[in-house]
C-alpha positions as CSV (number, residue, x, y, z in Angstrom):
1,M,0.7,-41.4,-31.2
2,D,-1.3,-38.9,-29.2
3,T,0.9,-35.9,-28.1
4,L,1.3,-36.5,-24.1
5,A,1.6,-33.7,-21.4
6,P,4.9,-31.9,-21.9
7,W,7.1,-33.0,-18.1
8,I,6.5,-36.8,-19.3
9,T,7.9,-35.7,-22.6
10,E,10.6,-33.8,-20.4
11,S,11.0,-35.9,-17.2
12,F,11.3,-39.5,-18.9
13,P,14.3,-39.3,-20.4
14,V,16.0,-38.2,-16.9
15,I,14.7,-40.9,-15.3
16,R,16.0,-43.7,-17.5
17,M,19.0,-42.0,-17.1
18,V,18.6,-42.2,-13.3
19,L,17.5,-45.2,-13.6
20,M,20.6,-46.4,-15.5
21,I,23.3,-45.1,-13.7
22,L,21.6,-46.7,-10.2
23,I,21.5,-50.0,-12.5
24,A,25.1,-49.2,-12.6
25,I,26.2,-49.2,-9.4
26,A,24.3,-51.7,-7.8
27,C,26.2,-53.6,-10.6
28,L,29.9,-52.3,-9.4
29,G,28.3,-52.4,-6.1
30,M,27.0,-56.0,-6.5
31,V,30.3,-57.6,-7.9
32,I,33.0,-55.6,-5.1
33,S,30.8,-57.8,-2.9
34,I,30.7,-61.1,-4.9
35,L,33.9,-60.7,-5.0
36,A,34.7,-59.2,-1.0
37,S,32.7,-62.3,0.1
38,P,35.3,-65.2,1.8
39,A,34.8,-68.3,0.1
40,N,32.5,-71.5,1.6
41,T,35.3,-73.7,2.4
42,G,34.7,-76.8,4.5
43,A,31.7,-77.1,7.5
44,G,33.2,-76.2,10.0
45,T,35.9,-78.3,10.6
46,N,39.5,-78.9,9.8
47,A,40.1,-81.2,6.7
48,I,43.1,-82.8,7.8
49,T,42.8,-83.4,11.9
50,G,38.7,-83.4,11.4
51,A,38.7,-81.0,15.2
52,S,35.8,-79.0,14.3
53,E,36.0,-75.1,14.9
54,S,35.4,-73.3,18.4
55,Y,32.3,-71.2,18.5
56,Y,34.2,-68.0,19.0
57,T,36.5,-68.5,15.7
58,K,32.9,-69.7,13.8
59,N,30.8,-66.5,15.0
60,K,34.0,-64.2,14.6
61,G,33.5,-63.2,11.2
62,K,29.5,-64.4,11.3
63,N,28.8,-60.3,11.5
64,N,31.2,-59.6,7.9
65,Q,30.0,-62.3,6.2
66,G,26.3,-61.8,7.5
67,R,26.8,-58.1,5.7
68,I,27.7,-58.8,2.7
69,R,25.3,-61.3,2.0
70,N,22.6,-58.9,2.4
71,A,24.8,-56.0,0.1
72,I,24.4,-59.1,-2.7
73,I,20.8,-59.6,-1.9
74,L,20.3,-55.7,-1.6
75,C,22.0,-54.8,-5.2
76,A,19.7,-57.5,-6.6
77,V,16.7,-56.6,-5.4
78,I,17.8,-53.1,-6.4
79,I,19.6,-54.3,-10.0
80,A,15.3,-56.2,-10.4
81,V,13.1,-53.3,-9.8
82,S,15.0,-49.9,-11.7
83,A,15.5,-52.4,-14.8
84,I,11.2,-54.0,-14.5
85,L,11.0,-50.0,-13.5
86,F,13.3,-49.2,-16.7
87,F,11.3,-50.5,-19.5
88,I,8.0,-50.0,-18.4
89,S,8.8,-46.5,-18.9
90,Y,9.4,-47.4,-22.5
91,V,6.5,-48.8,-22.1
92,V,4.7,-45.1,-21.3
93,Y,6.2,-43.0,-23.4
94,P,9.1,-44.2,-26.3
95,A,11.9,-43.0,-27.2
96,P,10.8,-40.2,-30.1
97,P,12.4,-41.4,-33.3
98,A,15.4,-39.5,-34.5
99,A,15.9,-37.2,-37.4
């Protein structure tokens, strides 16, 4: 293997560790967001009476649900991009053999 620049051999293990920590934090945030999201029961009508919810009650929780949905999507994107960068770092600088 060709000799690599010293900044690569010194920084890539740190970059990998940072990416793994970022993935772990994003996974934890995704799990918490999914657990915090309310169950989607029904299509806005009461099952017993058949009455629809009012406009106010429909949109009252939409802000919170929208934020949770956006948090889930953001965490998924962070996980995907970090995982891709993590594996690309192994292509650029493979782990040194164990001594």
